[in-house]
ZADO-1210 file (C-alpha; in nm, 4 decimals, padded with zeros to 6 digits):
<atoms>
<atom x="-14.4205" y="-10.9152" z="-00.6682" code="MET" pos="1"/>
<atom x="-14.5122" y="-10.5990" z="-00.4849" code="LEU" pos="2"/>
<atom x="-14.6405" y="-10.8077" z="-00.2026" code="VAL" pos="3"/>
<atom x="-14.3316" y="-11.0501" z="-00.2002" code="TYR" pos="4"/>
<atom x="-14.0692" y="-10.7958" z="-00.1922" code="ILE" pos="5"/>
<atom x="-14.1949" y="-10.6478" z="00.1428" code="PRO" pos="6"/>
<atom x="-14.2276" y="-11.0005" z="00.2931" code="GLN" pos="7"/>
<atom x="-13.8624" y="-11.0751" z="00.1987" code="LEU" pos="8"/>
<atom x="-13.7396" y="-10.7480" z="00.3283" code="THR" pos="9"/>
<atom x="-13.9129" y="-10.8175" z="00.6643" code="LYS" pos="10"/>
<atom x="-13.7653" y="-11.1730" z="00.6626" code="ARG" pos="11"/>
<atom x="-13.4163" y="-11.0488" z="00.5970" code="LYS" pos="12"/>
<atom x="-13.4381" y="-10.7889" z="00.8740" code="SER" pos="13"/>
<atom x="-13.5543" y="-11.0510" z="01.1264" code="LYS" pos="14"/>
<atom x="-13.2646" y="-11.2860" z="01.0150" code="LEU" pos="15"/>
<atom x="-13.0239" y="-11.0073" z="01.0341" code="ALA" pos="16"/>
<atom x="-13.1367" y="-10.9607" z="01.3977" code="GLU" pos="17"/>
<atom x="-13.1040" y="-11.3215" z="01.4826" code="MET" pos="18"/>
<atom x="-12.7648" y="-11.3456" z="01.3066" code="LYS" pos="19"/>
<atom x="-12.6303" y="-11.0634" z="01.5242" code="SER" pos="20"/>
<atom x="-12.6856" y="-11.2236" z="01.8534" code="LYS" pos="21"/>
<atom x="-12.4190" y="-11.4203" z="02.0183" code="LEU" pos="22"/>
<atom x="-12.4743" y="-11.7958" z="02.1225" code="PRO" pos="23"/>
<atom x="-12.4693" y="-11.6939" z="02.4914" code="LYS" pos="24"/>
<atom x="-12.5345" y="-11.3374" z="02.6284" code="TYR" pos="25"/>
<atom x="-12.5948" y="-11.1833" z="02.9586" code="ARG" pos="26"/>
<atom x="-12.9440" y="-11.0609" z="03.0405" code="VAL" pos="27"/>
<atom x="-12.9350" y="-10.7022" z="03.1878" code="ALA" pos="28"/>
<atom x="-13.2211" y="-10.6026" z="03.3915" code="GLU" pos="29"/>
<atom x="-13.2724" y="-10.2243" z="03.4138" code="LEU" pos="30"/>
<atom x="-13.3670" y="-10.0724" z="03.7571" code="GLY" pos="31"/>
<atom x="-13.2720" y="-10.3761" z="03.9603" code="ARG" pos="32"/>
<atom x="-12.9562" y="-10.4434" z="04.1446" code="ILE" pos="33"/>
<atom x="-12.8771" y="-10.7982" z="04.1963" code="SER" pos="34"/>
<atom x="-12.5925" y="-11.0470" z="04.2646" code="ASN" pos="35"/>
<atom x="-12.7529" y="-11.2932" z="04.0306" code="ILE" pos="36"/>
<atom x="-12.6363" y="-11.3072" z="03.6672" code="ILE" pos="37"/>
<atom x="-12.8682" y="-11.4453" z="03.4063" code="ASP" pos="38"/>
<atom x="-12.7686" y="-11.5608" z="03.0786" code="TYR" pos="39"/>
<atom x="-12.9814" y="-11.6504" z="02.7579" code="THR" pos="40"/>
<atom x="-12.8824" y="-11.9149" z="02.5120" code="TYR" pos="41"/>
<atom x="-13.0008" y="-11.9102" z="02.1563" code="LEU" pos="42"/>
<atom x="-13.2348" y="-12.2057" z="02.0629" code="ASN" pos="43"/>
<atom x="-13.1337" y="-12.1952" z="01.6899" code="TYR" pos="44"/>
<atom x="-12.8325" y="-12.2885" z="01.4887" code="ASP" pos="45"/>
<atom x="-12.6358" y="-11.9572" z="01.3781" code="LEU" pos="46"/>
<atom x="-12.5022" y="-12.1291" z="01.0647" code="SER" pos="47"/>
<atom x="-12.8506" y="-12.2045" z="00.9513" code="GLU" pos="48"/>
<atom x="-12.9516" y="-11.8682" z="00.9982" code="VAL" pos="49"/>
<atom x="-12.6522" y="-11.7335" z="00.8172" code="GLU" pos="50"/>
<atom x="-12.7419" y="-11.9586" z="00.5266" code="ALA" pos="51"/>
<atom x="-13.1015" y="-11.8652" z="00.5203" code="ASP" pos="52"/>
<atom x="-12.9981" y="-11.4910" z="00.5389" code="TYR" pos="53"/>
<atom x="-12.7781" y="-11.5297" z="00.2421" code="ALA" pos="54"/>
<atom x="-13.0450" y="-11.7123" z="00.0357" code="ARG" pos="55"/>
<atom x="-13.3158" y="-11.4490" z="00.1287" code="VAL" pos="56"/>
<atom x="-13.0661" y="-11.1725" z="00.0493" code="SER" pos="57"/>
<atom x="-13.0048" y="-11.3232" z="-00.3002" code="ASP" pos="58"/>
<atom x="-13.3748" y="-11.3826" z="-00.3632" code="GLU" pos="59"/>
<atom x="-13.4648" y="-11.0300" z="-00.2433" code="LEU" pos="60"/>
<atom x="-13.2011" y="-10.8870" z="-00.4760" code="ALA" pos="61"/>
<atom x="-13.3370" y="-11.0981" z="-00.7892" code="ASN" pos="62"/>
<atom x="-13.6735" y="-10.9802" z="-00.7106" code="ALA" pos="63"/>
<atom x="-13.5888" y="-10.6155" z="-00.6961" code="GLN" pos="64"/>
<atom x="-13.3851" y="-10.6472" z="-01.0256" code="LEU" pos="65"/>
<atom x="-13.6674" y="-10.8128" z="-01.1864" code="ALA" pos="66"/>
<atom x="-13.9256" y="-10.5484" z="-01.0823" code="LEU" pos="67"/>
<atom x="-13.6594" y="-10.2788" z="-01.2082" code="ASP" pos="68"/>
<atom x="-13.6437" y="-10.4259" z="-01.5321" code="ALA" pos="69"/>
<atom x="-14.0090" y="-10.4441" z="-01.5735" code="ILE" pos="70"/>
<atom x="-14.0387" y="-10.0986" z="-01.4662" code="ASN" pos="71"/>
<atom x="-13.7759" y="-09.9795" z="-01.7005" code="ASN" pos="72"/>
<atom x="-13.9277" y="-10.1769" z="-01.9993" code="ARG" pos="73"/>
<atom x="-14.2961" y="-10.1196" z="-01.9734" code="ASP" pos="74"/>
<atom x="-14.4852" y="-09.8059" z="-01.9271" code="THR" pos="75"/>
<atom x="-14.8215" y="-09.7651" z="-01.7871" code="LEU" pos="76"/>
<atom x="-15.0453" y="-09.4772" z="-01.9004" code="GLU" pos="77"/>
<atom x="-15.3210" y="-09.3581" z="-01.7055" code="LEU" pos="78"/>
<atom x="-15.5904" y="-09.1110" z="-01.7986" code="SER" pos="79"/>
<atom x="-15.6282" y="-08.9290" z="-01.4687" code="LEU" pos="80"/>
<atom x="-15.8832" y="-08.6736" z="-01.6063" code="LEU" pos="81"/>
<atom x="-16.1063" y="-08.9389" z="-01.7390" code="SER" pos="82"/>
<atom x="-16.1163" y="-09.1188" z="-01.4046" code="ALA" pos="83"/>
<atom x="-16.1786" y="-08.8049" z="-01.2253" code="PHE" pos="84"/>
<atom x="-16.4589" y="-08.7203" z="-01.4369" code="ARG" pos="85"/>
<atom x="-16.6362" y="-09.0543" z="-01.3894" code="ARG" pos="86"/>
<atom x="-16.5805" y="-09.0242" z="-01.0147" code="ALA" pos="87"/>
<atom x="-16.7446" y="-08.6736" z="-01.0352" code="GLU" pos="88"/>
<atom x="-17.0461" y="-08.8071" z="-01.2353" code="ARG" pos="89"/>
<atom x="-17.0755" y="-09.0777" z="-00.9906" code="SER" pos="90"/>
<atom x="-17.0778" y="-08.8634" z="-00.6936" code="ALA" pos="91"/>
<atom x="-17.3254" y="-08.6286" z="-00.8706" code="MET" pos="92"/>
<atom x="-17.5711" y="-08.9075" z="-00.9424" code="ARG" pos="93"/>
<atom x="-17.5412" y="-09.0167" z="-00.5829" code="ALA" pos="94"/>
<atom x="-17.6373" y="-08.6579" z="-00.4610" code="PHE" pos="95"/>
<atom x="-17.9223" y="-08.6368" z="-00.7126" code="TRP" pos="96"/>
<atom x="-18.0665" y="-08.9727" z="-00.5850" code="PHE" pos="97"/>
<atom x="-18.0325" y="-08.8891" z="-00.2285" code="THR" pos="98"/>
<atom x="-18.1917" y="-08.5464" z="-00.2451" code="PHE" pos="99"/>
<atom x="-18.4455" y="-08.6235" z="-00.5187" code="GLY" pos="100"/>
<atom x="-18.3301" y="-08.3841" z="-00.7897" code="PHE" pos="101"/>
</atoms>
């Protein structure tokens, strides 16, 4: 779930970018003066992008709600002090082994 939500978020932002474009738009070239007008046409169907955007938005909202429900229901207890002590002992053993104490 923690990997899936960022993937959906990135896909949603990409679809939002695609959805915001016009079917035909003028290409502006900076720093160049020309009498030639270039247009770019989309090579995808906007209605499909809008449908996919709606589906991804709903799926992302459901995933976030599910994660929120789990976070509100379950608690995770960590003993940071014992983890720190284990790491400290491990580091001391490595030091003693390295320098022959």
